[in-house]
N, C-alpha and C positions, 0 to 999 in steps of 0.2 A: 570323943570320938563320932566322926560323921557316919549318920546314918545312911546306911547302905540301902539304894533304891532298887527294887527288884527289878530284874532285866532278863529277858529270856530271849537268846540268840533265836533267829528264826523270822518267820512273818510279822511284819511292821504295819500296824494301822495305819488307817488314813492319817489320823493326827500326827502321829509319829514321822511318817513321810513328810506330812506338808511341813512340819517344824524343820527338818533336815533339810529339805528343798529352799525354804524359806530364809532360812539363815546363811546356805550356801548362794543363794541370789543376791542377797542383799550385801555381804560379803564381796562378792565379785563386783556389784554395782559401785560399792564404795570405792573400791581400788582403780575402776575405770574413770580416772578423773577428766581426762580428755572429754569423754562424753558426758559426764556431768555437768562440766564448765559450759560445754554447747548447749545444754539443754535448758540451763539457768540464764546466760549472757544473752543468748539470742533473742528472746522476747524482751529484755531490757534495753538491748542496743538499739532493735527497730522500733520500739514503742517510743523510747528517750528521743529517737531522731525524729519523729512525727511530732513529738511534743516541742521540740526546740524548733522546728519548721514552723509550727502555728504560732510560737511566742514570738519569734522573729518577724512572721508578718504582720502580728498586731503592732509590733513597735515600728516597723517600717509604714504600715497606714496611718499611724498616727505622728509621725514626723512629715510625712510628706502629703498628708490630706488625703487620706485614701476615699473611695468613692462612698464609703458608707461610714460614717462617725456617728458620735452619740447624738442623739437629736431629743432634745427635752420638750420643744414645742414644735411638731411637726406643721408644715404648710399646709393648707389646704390647695387641692387640685382638681381640677375637673376630670371626671370618669372616663375612661377609654376603654372599647372594645378592642378584640384582636380580630384581625381578618387575616385569610390566607394569602399566599403569595400569588402571583400573575400566573405562573407556571404549575400550579396545582389548585387553581380555582375550578368550580365546577363547570364542567360542560357537557353535552350531550354525547351520550355514549348507550353501549346496550346496557349497562349497569344502572344509568341514571338515564331512561327515557322519558324526560321532562318535556315537553313541545316547548317551554319556554327558555330554556337553555340555550346559550350560544354554541357555536360550532368549535371544535378544538383548534380551530386555525388562528382564534382570537389570542390564544397563547404564543404564537410567533409575533403578532403586531402589539402585543402588551396591553389588548384592551378588555381584558374578560373582566365582567363585573363582579364583585363580591356579593354571593348568594346565600339568603337566609332562608331555612327551610320553614313552611308554616304549614300546617294541618288543623282538621277541624272537621266536625260533624256538618255545620253550616257554612259551606265554603264561601259562599258570597258574602256572609257577614264578616268572615275571616279576612275577606280581600278588603272589605270596608276599612278595616282595622288597620290592616297593613299600610294603605295609603297614607294614615296618620302618623305611623311610627317614625318615617323619615320625610319631614314636610320640607319645602323648598326654603331656604334661608338667605338672606341677604346679608353677606358679611359687609357690607358700607354700611349697615344700621345698626348701631349699637344695640340698641333694643332687642334685635333679634339673637344675639348672640348666647343667650341662656338657653337658647332653644336649638343647640348644637349637639348633634350627636356624635361624639369624636370616636376616633379609632387609631391604634396604632399597632405594630406588629414586633414589638422590641419584648423577646421572650425572656424576661427577669422575673427575679422573685416578687417584688413589691411595686405597687403602683408607682411609687416616688421615681424607681428607675425608669419606668416606662415614659413615663412624662419627660423626666430630664434628657433621655436620650431622643426623645422624640423631637425637643426643640432645640438641639444643637444644630449647629448651621451645615454639619458635614455628615450628619447622620444618613445611613442609607433607608432609613425608615421613619420617616418624620410624621408628625401628627395629623390627620384627616379627619374630616368631617363628612358623615355618611349622608346621601341622598337617594332615592329612587331612581333607578335606571342610570346610574353615574359609575363611570372608570375608575379604578383604584389600583394601589400598587402597593402590596406588603410582602413578608416573607416567611409567612407561617406555612408548613407545608400540609395544610388540611383543606379539602375541597370545601367542605361545609363545617364550621366551627359553632354555629348558633342555630338552635332551631326551637321554635316556639309549636306547641300542640294546644290547642285552643279547645279542644274536645266539644263538648256542647255548649260553649259560649255563645250567647243571644242578648236579645235585649233586657231580657230579666234575670240572666245569669251568667256571671264571669269566672269561668274555671280554666286555667293555663297551665301546662306544664313547661319547664325550661330545660333546654338540654346544651350544655356547656362542654364543648371540648378543650380540655386544658392545653396550655401552649407549652409548658414544660413539663418534667417529670416532678418537679418539686411543687407544680400547681395542684397535682392530685388531692394532695392535704395540705396544702400551704396556704398562707392567709391570704395570699394573693386571688384565690379563687372565691373567696367570700368577699373580698372588695370589689369584685367584678359583676357579682350575681346581681345585687342593687340595681344596676344601670339597666340590665335585661328586664327586671321587673318594673321598674319605672318605663320602660319603652312600650311594653304591653299594656299596664294600666293607664298611662296617659291616652294613648291612642285610643282604649275603649271610651274613656272619657269624653274625648274630643268626640267619636261617634255619637254618642248619647247627648253631651251638653253643647256641643259647637267647638269649632275651632279656637275659641278664646278660653277655654277651659283647661287647665294644663295643669299637672304636679311637676313644680320644678325639682330637678336634680342638680343644686348648686354646685358640690364639690363631694370628694372623698379624703378622709384624712386618716392618717396612721396614728395606731398608739405611740407614746413616747418610746424611745429605743435608746439603747446602751451601746457603747463602740463595740463594733464586730469587723470581722474581716470582709474584703471586697467579695460578693458574692462569687463570683467564677474562679477566683482563686481557691476560696473556701470549698467549692464544689471537687475541685480538683484534687487538694489535699484529702478531702473525705474519699473521694474514689480510691486512690491510691492507700489510705489507710484501709479500707475495707480490703482489697486486695491482700495487702500486706497480713491482715489479721487471718485472713482466710488461709493464706500460706503458712503462716505460723501454727496455726490448729492442724493443720495436716503435717506439718515438718516432724512430731513424733513417729509418724508411721515408718519413716526408714530407721530410726533408731531402734524401734522395736521390732522390725522386722529382721534387720540384722543381728540383733541379740538372740532371737528364736532360731535362726539358720546357722549361727555359730554352732551351736550345739549338734546341730545336725550335721554339718559339714565335718566337724571335729571327730564325729562318731562318739559323742559324749552322751547323748541321749542313750543310744542303745547299750553304752557301757552301765548307764544308771539302771536302765532297764534289766539287763542282765545280773544285777545286784538287788532285785527287789522292787524296784520303784515302777509302779502300775500306771498305765495310761491316762486313767481318769485323775488319777492323783497329780501326775505331771501336768496335764493340761488345766486342771483347775489351780494348782499352786501357780502355774507360769502366768494364767490369768489374771490371779489376784496381785502378783507381782506387777505385771504389766498396767493393771489398774491403777496401783498406788504410785508409779512412777509417771503415768499420765496425768492423773489427778493433781499430783504435786507442781507438776508443769503447768495445768490450767490455772491452777491458783497462784501461782506466780504470775501468769499472764495477766489473769485479771487485777491482782495486787498492784502490779507494774502499771496497769493501766490506771485504776485507780488514782495512783500517788501521781502519775503524769497530768490528771486533768483534763485529760481528752473526753469531749463529749460522749463518743462513743461506750465511755465504759461509765461515767459518771452519771448521765441522764436515765440509762437504763436500768432496770430493776436487778439489783445483785444477785438474788435467789432466783430469777426467771433465767438469768445468762447462766448462773450455776448449774441449774437443773439442764438448759440445753446443752452446754457443753459437756455436762455428763453422759448425756445419751450419745453424743458424738465421740467422746473417748470409747465408749463400749463397742460403738460400731467401728471405731477405728481398730480396736484391739483384735476383733472379728475378723475384720479384712485383713490386717496382717497375718493372723492364724491360716488364712484362707491360701494367702499368696505363698506362704512358709512352705505349703504342702506341693508347690508346684516349681520351685526353686532350689536348688541345693548347695550354692555357694554364696558367700557373703558377699562377694563382690557382684554377682549377679543380684542379689537382693538390694544393694544399694543403688545399682541402677535403675532397678525396676521401682523401687521407693521413689528415687528423685525423678525419675521421668514422669511417673504417676502424679506427683505432685505439680510438676511443671506443667503438663499436659490440662489438669484440670483447672490450674488456675486459667490458663490461655482459652479454653472452650468456654469456662464460666463468664469471662469478659464477653467472647464473641457470641457465644451462645445463649447460656442462663440468661446474662442480664436484658438481652434484647427480648427473649420469651416472656420474661418477668415482666419487663416494663411494657411491652406491647399489647394492646386491645385486640390484635387481629386473630390471637390465639385464643381457643377454649380454656376453660379451668381444667378439663379432664385431660387435655394435651401439656399443659404446662407440669401439672402432678406426674404425668408420664417422663416429662424430661427430668425432672426432680429426681426420679429413680435411678438416673445414671451416679454410678457411686461418686460421692463429694458433692454432688450439686443439691442435695438437702441442706447440707453444711451451708452451702454457699446461699440458699436462700435464707436461712436464719440471719447471717451475717449480714445479708442485705437489709433485712427488715430492722434489724438493731441500729443499723447505721442510718436508715431511713428516717426512724423516729427520732434518734438523735439530732438528725440535722432539722427537723421540725421544732424540736425542744430549744435549739441553738437560736433559732430565726423567732421564738416567741409563739410557737404553735404546739400546746401541749408540753408534757413532762418528760417524754420519752417512753418507752416500751415497759408497761407493767402488766401482771396478769391479766387485768382485766382487760386488756389491748388484744388478747389472744381473738377475740369475737368481733374485733372490727371488719368491717368489710375490705375485703382484699389483702388481709393479712393472713401470709400464707405460713406464718412459723407452726402452727399447731399441725398443718398437715406434714411441714416438714420433719417434725417430731416424730408423727407416726411412721413416715418412711423408715426412718433411721431405726426405729424400734422394731420394725417389719424386717428390715434388711440385716438387722444385726444378730436376729435369732437365725434367719436362714443362712447368714455365710457361717455361724458358728456351728451350726449343724454340718454343713457343706465341708466345712473345714475338719470337721472330727472323721466325717465319712471318707474323704479322700487320703487322710492320712493314714487311715486303717486299711484301704485297698490299693494305695500305691507303694506302700512300703519305702517310703523316702526317708529313712532313718530311723524306725522302731522295729524293725525287726522283719517278721515273715508279712507277706501280703494276705490280707484275708479276701474271701471271696466277695464280689461286687453284691452278693444278696446276703451278707453276713447277719445283717439283722432280721432275715428270715430264719435263721437256724434254731431261734428259741421255740419256734413253732412245731419243729420235728420232735416225733418220739425217740428218746434216747433208747439205745439198745440195752438189753439186760446182758449181764456179765456172761451169761452162758453163750448169747448170741456173739458177744464179741469173740470168745473163744472158738466157736464153731468156725466164723469169718476167718480168723485169724490161721486156724489149721488148714482151711482148704485152700488159703492164697500162700502156704510155704511152699517155696521152690527151692530145693537146695542144690548147690552147683556139685558135679559127679566128678571133678577132679580136685577137690579138697585134699592139701597134704595130711597125713594123719593126726598132726598137733592141731592142725585147725579144724579138722573134722571133729576131733575130741571136743573142741572148744563149742563147737556149732550143737553136739549132741548134749554138753552140759546144759547149754542156753533154754534147749527144748524142753529137757526135763525140770529146768527151774519155772518154765512157763506154765507148764503142766501141773506142778505142785502148786504153783501161785507164791512160790517162797520169795520173800521179801528179806532173806539174810545178804544179798549183796546190794552193794549200792545203786550200782547201774548195771542194767542189762540190756544190750543191743540185740534184737531180735530180727536178724536178715534184713537190716536196714539198706536200702539202696538210693541212690541219687542218680537220675538221668536228665542230662540237659537238652531238650529239644533241639533238633536240629535248625539252622537259621541259614538263609541265603545259598542254599542248594546242598549245605554241608549234611553228614549224618548226624545223627544223634551222638551225644558223648555219655558213656556211663562212668561217672565220676567214682561212685561208691557201688560194687558189685555184691550186694548181699552178705554183709558184714554180720558176724555174730559174736558177741562177745560179752564176759560176765566179768566186772569190776568187784573185788572185793573191799570191805573195810579195811581200813590201813594197809591200802595195797596202792604203789606208785606202778602205773603201767604206761611204758613208752613205745610211743610211735616212730618208726624208722621208715626212711623212704625217699627217694630221688625226688626233685622237683616235680609236680603235676601227678604226682602220684593219688592223690584223693585225699590226703590227710586233712587239708582246709575244707574241703566238702564235707568230710565226716564231723569235724569240728563246729563246723558252722551249723550243720543239722543238731548236734548235741546243745550247741548253747541258743538255739531258737532263731538264727539269720535267716536260715532256709528250712524250707517244709521237706521232709521225705518225699521221695516219688511213691514207694511201697515200703513195707515192713515200719517198725518204730523202736522207740528205746523207754525205756523204765528208768526213772530216776526215784530212787527211793519207793517204790511202787507207783510213780504217776507217770502217766503216758505224755511223751514229750508232744506227740499231735493234738492232745486234746486240754490238757492241764499244762501248759509251759510256763503260764503265769505262776502258778505255784512252784513249777519246778526253780524259777529265777529266785525265788527266797532262800533256797538250799546249796546255793553253790557259788562259787566264785570264779573269777576269769581272769587272767593274765595275758592280754591280747598281744599278738606279735609285736605290735607297734604302741609306745607308750601313748595313753589316752588322757591326757592331764588338762586342769585349766590351769593357763599359765599366770596368773595372778594369785592365785590361792597358794599357800604354802602346803608343805607336806603334811603338816598335823592338821591343817584343816580338812585337807581330803580324806584323811583315816577319819576325823570327826564325821563327816558327811556320811560317809560309806559305812562307818559302825553304826549311825542312827537308822539307816535304811535296813539294817540288819537286826534291828531292834534292840541295841546298846543304849543304856541310858546311864546318867549320874556316875557312881565312881566305879561302876563296872564298865563304862564306855571309856574313861579317863585312863584307867588302868589297862584294858587291850589297847589303847592307840599309844601308851608310853612302851609296852613290850612289843609291839609290832615296830615302833622306832628303833628300839635296841636291837631287835633281832636282824634287823637289816642295817644296822650302822648307821644309823640317820639321826639319833638322839642326841649326840654330844655336838659340842661346839656352836651351837645355833642353826645346825642345818636344819631342824625340824622346822624354824619358824621362818624359814627362806621361801621366796618365791619359786614354784616348780619349774617356771621360766628360765631360772639361773641355776638349775641343777644341771650336771654333766649328765653325758649319756647313761654311764652308769648307775648314777644315783638315781635318775628317773626310773630304770629298770626295778631296781630295789624296791622304790616306792609302789611300781605296779604289783609286784608278787606281794607285796604287805597289803595292800588293797584287796588282793585277790583270796588272802587270808584271814583278813579279820572278820569278825563274828561267828567262828568256828562252822564253815560252810559243810555240809555232807561231801560235797564233790567239787575238785578244783581243777580247772583247765589251765594248764601251764604251757603257754606257745612260745618256745625257745626264751626261758625266761632268763640264762647266764648271757645274753647277747650283750657285747660291749663291756664286758666287766672285767676287770683285772684278775690275775691268778687269786690275789687276796680277799678281794670282794666275792670272787665267784666260790671259793670254799665255804666264806662265810654263809653265802646264800644257800649252798648244798646242805648246811648242818639245819639251816632253817626250815628247808623243805623236808629233811629227813625227821625233825623233830614234829612236823606239821602232818605227816604220816597217820598218826594216831587217832582212832576212829573215824578215819574220812580216806576217801579214794581221790587219786589225783591223776590225772591223765596229762602226760607230758610229750610234748613233740618236740625233737631236737635233731640237731645236724652232727652233734657232738658225742661221740663213741664214749668218751671219756667220761662226760656227764650222764648218759645213759646207763654205764656200767656201775656208776659211784650212787645213783639214785633210784633205779628201778628195781623192782622185784621180778617184773616181767617185761618181755619185748616183744614186740609185734612188728614184721617188717612188712611194709604196705607196698605195693608195686600193682600199678594199673589198676587200682580201684579194689584191690582185694588184697587179703592177708595171705602172705606166702608162708610163714611160719609163726609161731608163737613159743614162748619158753623163757626161763630165766638166762641170764647172760651166759653162765657156766654150761648150762644145757645145750644153747646154741653152739658155743663154740667147739664142745665136744660132739656134737652132731654134724656141722658143717666144718669144723677145723679139725679133724683128726689127722693132721699132718703138720710136719716141720717146714717153714718155709726157708730155703736155702738159697743165698747169692752169692754171685762170685763175680769179680770184674777182672778182666786180663785184656789182652791186646785182641783186636779183633780176629788176627791170624790163629787164635788158639781157641775161637769159640766152637768149631766142630769136636776139639779135642776133649774139652771140658764138657759138654754135653753127652760124649761116648762114655766118659768116666762116671758122669751121675747114671746112666743107663745101665751101665755094668753093676753099678751098685744096688739101684732098684728098679726092677723092668717096669714097674707102673708110676713112677715119677712122671709128672706133667709141669712141662715148662710153660709158665705163664706170664713172663716178662722178656724181652729180649732187644736192647737197644745198645750200639756200639757195641763194647765188649763186656758189657753187664748183661747178666742172664738169672732169673728168678726160677727156683723149681720148688713144686710141692712134691714131699717126701712123705707117703703114708708112715704113721708111726708103728704101725704094726708090721711092718715089712723092713725096717730099718733100726740100727742102734747108734746111739750117739756115739760110741767109739769109732765105729765105722766110718762115720761122717767126718770126723776129725783127720781119722787114718787117711780120707782120700784127699783132704786139703794138704796134707804133708807131701803125700806123692805128687801131687800136681804143682806144689813150689819147686820139687826137686826136678820135674821135667821144663817147665816154662815160668815166665814171671807172673806171681800173681800179686796185684794192685791191692785188692781189698776183698773180703768175705764176710758172710754173716750167717747166724742161724737163730732162728726165731721160732718162738710157737705160734700158735693161730691167734689174732687180735680179734674183737669184736669187728672192727672196721673191715677185716679180710672177709668175714664170714656176711657182713652187709654186701659188700661186694659181689662175693659169690653168688648171695640169693638173688640178689637184682639182677644179674646177668643170667642167671638160669630162668627166672621168671621171665625177662624179656624175651630172652631168645625161644620160650615156648610161647609165647604171645604172638611173637612173629610169625613162627611156624603155624599156627593156628590162621 
């Protein structure tokens, strides 16, 4: 025999709710095959595409003799410096007020000289050195060739490219040699690229600082920077020696030479591929935002979240478990992203440290979830969520390319400004991807081994600051998301005060203070009917006694909606007092717009009373609604179900929320399925989306009853059911009345009479009468309904015959030849009515006639008409 696990229906702890919600979420996600395929296939396709492109370019470069092939023995080349273009060379201006600079007009004529900036404490000695740096050289004398100071403007990675391109006949940037006061022509947009600060240099001391502006983004840490620096050192040191020892003394700089290289792609093509890989990786990492946002908003749009809350799920448990669920899905996506990258062989993934990437993306995933939570509080439909998520991803990619890239790469912006830009949502992630791609590119070109943990302290490495920004924004957005969820009431029930977090500082009033406050605020309507007044007196007595013998007590509860756009305020519920006993089914009847929905909404926690309150099992719905949720069940007017979960899975989920476990849960689920006729024929294991309307309705009723709640709210439970299913459902409700209160709303008089122990007719926000069906029919229906149909010419004669039988007869209907009359029972006998019919038949043709006792529908119509007439007179 299987051991029975102890399970007590009622409030479930955090662990039990977490188990229920995680099971439901993963089952739902497992059935969402299209979304799963999209999450897993998208990174595989995009990363695979870039791997294919890089492999294809390698093959094409090898077959066509690409610009960069394997070089086992690199050739020596003369060193070359970079000089700015003619249109950007230094000229005299208010920003550069040096007297020896040319006027801006030289840029038009193309004769602006390239300028080198030289500074030092001993300016005259520095000028002497400067004259030796660019000596005049005769290109006709081969012995002077080794004294040339070469320059070029080709902004490529390696010196070999510079010289190769400079020697090409059609190159727009040929190789130059530099001399003092000489014109030049180059294409690098920097006014002054090289600077020498000789500081305190004199004949006894040589102290110089070199300043070199890189020609390309890759030069910032690329190997080309270091191969050009020796030439600058040589210029300064050679000129210093010549000042001291004479012009014949020189340190020759014969050539520069690269280390041997392996085969690689052409640099410009490689840079383009790397750029698009960076953007694609950035977009991929933002892709789950839309998926997570849609998943969260789906439950809000379909009102599934408030349905879970009404069955005991607390907000803290919901957000915590939803966060864990989103974290698991996102981490799975990130790991698949990294594994796919590793298998592809792309340098972006293989050269950077795996643990460093994992940590950075872990922080991003948490930032991403908090961002999705925040946006979910501001949108209410899945379509809106998808549009917002997709638009955000697209705009961030575009802005990152046009703004973030330029801010990061430019030296014109301060570090503080760069950090400020990275605080914009998504830019911190872009900074991290940018750094990973930059270090991977350096490693691919032989400079370093990629980004490792020790590289976080490198000058200019911004990934550490990006991680700090993500952690900060993660915490801020998560806190803001919870706050907005509570105050906006966008799917989680009542709105809370914008200052709800300060309520804990208030002193809670004592029970005596609450009682005095309640008594002082009691205002009873003076026009209550006797039965309604008796109910109010009973409620007042129960409140004074503090009795808990009734499941629910409504104490003068009101709901007034404020006026808008010049319209007056609307009183939806006008001071309702009602006591619901255990094992009682109370039915609420009323026309549309009477206030039934407003009353139910207050009782189930969707809206807050304007004044008054209600108590469920002694718990005040205005202050203890979270505890009230644990002892109530709700069958809403419209079925709130997950389309891809089965009926059995729905009941298991809500059963766990009611703290049912083990064999107790299994038995409760099977009994509930049998009660609503969903157990046999495999119906219980079909997806709810494939159920008919009647089957969904029965499942909703079963959900409301599972876990033995103390009070159940059934809003038109038999809507859409066939007669057989309806009768079966009625039997379930009758059995469920034991030890619990049921509040039922319906438009079916037959259902109300079959199920309800007491009825209340609700008109214009107030109860007009209360009693059991027989009492109401006796009170408002002490008459026979007599109907006769003749030709129209005999209408007057029929009316006269009825009045002759009973002077107090009331005609309630007249159309064509058909008339209806109410005949007081105490004034007529059945034999007299039959005799009247026989007399009529002898005088004129009688097409049809009928005699009926008063029905509940007749009572309902009469009461509502009287109430509406009274209301219009007032």
